C-alpha positions in Angstrom: -13.7 -16.4 -30.8 -14.8 -13.6 -33.1 -12.4 -10.9 -34.3 -14.0 -8.2 -32.2 -13.8 -10.4 -29.0 -10.1 -11.2 -29.8 -9.3 -7.5 -30.1 -11.0 -6.7 -26.8 -9.1 -9.5 -25.0 -5.8 -8.4 -26.6 -6.5 -4.8 -25.4 -7.1 -6.1 -21.8 -3.9 -8.1 -22.0 -2.0 -5.0 -23.2 -3.5 -2.9 -20.4 -2.4 -5.5 -17.8 1.1 -5.7 -19.2 1.4 -1.9 -19.0 0.2 -1.8 -15.4 2.6 -4.6 -14.4 5.5 -2.7 -16.1 4.5 0.5 -14.2 4.4 -1.4 -10.9 7.8 -2.9 -11.4 9.2 0.5 -12.3 7.8 2.0 -9.2 9.0 -0.9 -7.0 12.7 -0.1 -7.6 12.7 3.5 -6.3 10.4 2.6 -3.4 12.7 -0.2 -2.3 15.6 2.2 -2.4 13.6 4.7 -0.4 12.7 2.1 2.2 16.5 1.5 2.7 17.2 5.2 3.5 17.8 6.3 7.1 14.5 8.1 7.8 12.5 5.0 6.8 14.9 2.0 7.2 14.1 1.4 10.9 10.4 1.9 10.8 10.0 -0.2 7.6 11.9 -3.0 9.4 9.6 -2.7 12.4 6.4 -2.8 10.3 7.6 -5.7 8.3 7.6 -7.8 11.5 3.8 -7.9 11.2 2.1 -10.6 9.2 0.6 -9.2 5.9 2.9 -6.1 5.9 5.9 -6.1 3.5 7.9 -3.3 2.0 5.2 -1.6 -0.1 2.5 -1.7 2.6 5.1 -0.4 5.2 6.1 2.5 2.9 2.4 3.4 2.3 1.8 3.5 6.0 4.9 5.5 6.7 4.1 8.0 3.9 1.3 9.0 6.4 3.7 8.7 9.4 2.9 12.3 10.5 -0.6 11.0 11.1 0.5 8.2 13.5 2.6 10.5 15.6 0.1 13.3 16.0 -2.5 11.1 17.7 -2.2 10.6 21.5 -4.1 7.2 21.4 -4.6 4.3 19.1 -8.4 5.0 19.1 -7.8 8.5 17.8 -5.8 7.1 14.9 -8.5 4.5 14.2 -11.1 7.2 14.1 -9.0 9.3 11.8 -8.5 6.4 9.4 -12.3 5.9 9.3 -12.1 2.5 11.0 -14.1 3.5 14.0 -17.9 2.8 14.0 -20.3 5.7 13.5 -22.5 6.6 16.3 -26.1 7.7 16.5 -27.0 8.9 20.0 -30.1 10.4 21.5 -30.4 10.8 25.2 -29.4 7.7 27.0 -29.6 5.6 23.8 -26.3 4.9 21.9 -26.3 3.1 18.6 -23.2 2.1 16.8 -23.3 1.8 13.1 -21.0 1.2 10.1 -17.4 2.5 10.0 -17.3 6.2 9.2 -15.0 5.9 6.2 -13.7 9.4 6.9 -10.0 10.1 6.8 -7.2 8.4 4.9 -8.7 6.0 2.4 -5.3 4.7 1.1 -4.1 3.6 4.6 -7.5 2.2 5.4 -7.5 0.1 2.2 -3.9 -1.1 2.8 -4.6 -2.1 6.4 -7.8 -4.0 5.3 -5.7 -5.9 2.7 -3.1 -6.8 5.3 -5.9 -7.9 7.7 -6.9 -10.7 5.3 -3.6 -12.5 6.2 -4.9 -13.1 9.7 -7.5 -15.6 8.5 -4.8 -18.3 8.5 -3.5 -20.0 11.6 -0.9 -18.2 13.6 2.6 -19.1 12.6 5.9 -17.7 11.4 6.6 -18.6 7.8 10.0 -18.5 6.1 9.6 -15.0 4.6 8.3 -13.5 7.9 11.1 -15.1 9.8 13.6 -13.5 7.5 12.0 -10.1 7.8 12.2 -10.3 11.6 16.0 -11.0 11.7 17.8 -8.2 13.5 14.6 -6.4 14.7 14.0 -5.4 18.3 12.5 -8.0 20.6 9.8 -5.7 21.7 8.5 -5.3 18.2 8.6 -9.0 17.5 6.6 -9.5 20.7 4.0 -7.0 19.6 3.8 -8.7 16.2 3.4 -12.1 17.8 0.7 -10.7 20.1 -1.1 -9.3 17.0 -1.0 -12.6 15.3 -2.4 -14.6 18.2 -5.1 -12.1 18.9 -6.2 -11.3 15.4 -6.2 -14.8 14.1 -8.3 -16.0 17.0 -10.7 -13.0 16.8 -11.1 -13.4 13.1 -12.0 -17.0 13.4 -14.5 -16.3 16.2 -16.2 -13.6 14.1 -16.3 -16.0 11.2 -18.3 -18.5 13.3 -21.0 -15.8 13.9 -21.5 -15.8 10.1 -20.5 -12.1 9.9 -19.7 -11.1 6.3 -16.0 -11.6 5.5 -15.5 -7.9 4.4 -16.9 -6.7 7.7 -14.5 -9.1 9.5 -11.5 -7.8 7.6 -12.4 -4.2 8.5 -12.8 -5.1 12.1 -9.4 -6.8 12.0 -7.8 -3.8 10.2 -9.1 -1.6 13.0 -7.3 -3.6 15.6 -4.2 -3.9 13.4 -4.1 -0.1 13.2 -4.0 0.1 17.0 -1.1 -2.3 17.2 0.8 -0.4 14.4 0.2 2.8 16.4 1.9 1.1 19.4 4.8 -0.2 17.3 5.5 3.3 15.8 5.5 5.2 19.1 8.9 6.7 20.0 9.0 4.6 23.2 8.9 1.5 21.2 12.4 2.2 19.9 13.9 2.9 23.4 12.4 0.1 25.5 
């Protein structure tokens, strides 16, 4: 390797080390925040879902006002930009790509979580630990999500749909289930 190449590689390694240090420094206060009363219960609920751990749950809950202000899951999906665009004229309705309007961060986090549903349904050791002490209704919702999305993702893969498109479709449904889990009635029933 030439000296110039070595310097570039060393610079990239330094940049990665700095980013990892920043992430570790941010993780400590976020973990403490997740354990405070306004967030503790909802973080626990969201962590029952496959692909959602503390950081993803906190990211979604940072936008919690968004979830509560929508009367339906479809309205939330549309706000997050996970709904298909529509081009209508007269009696003809054509659905297109997702709108990508709304909250980019939550859309990205949900899409990342959706990739976890490509694996067979099952409860791993970590997920089982996160579910301890959580309400049975939320665990039932999380299990329903896992069965439905794993199966749906596999069926879409058989149609040779591009994987990123499959992940976005899965994220859309996941957003609907998260909306249901975060409703005030979810805590009382």
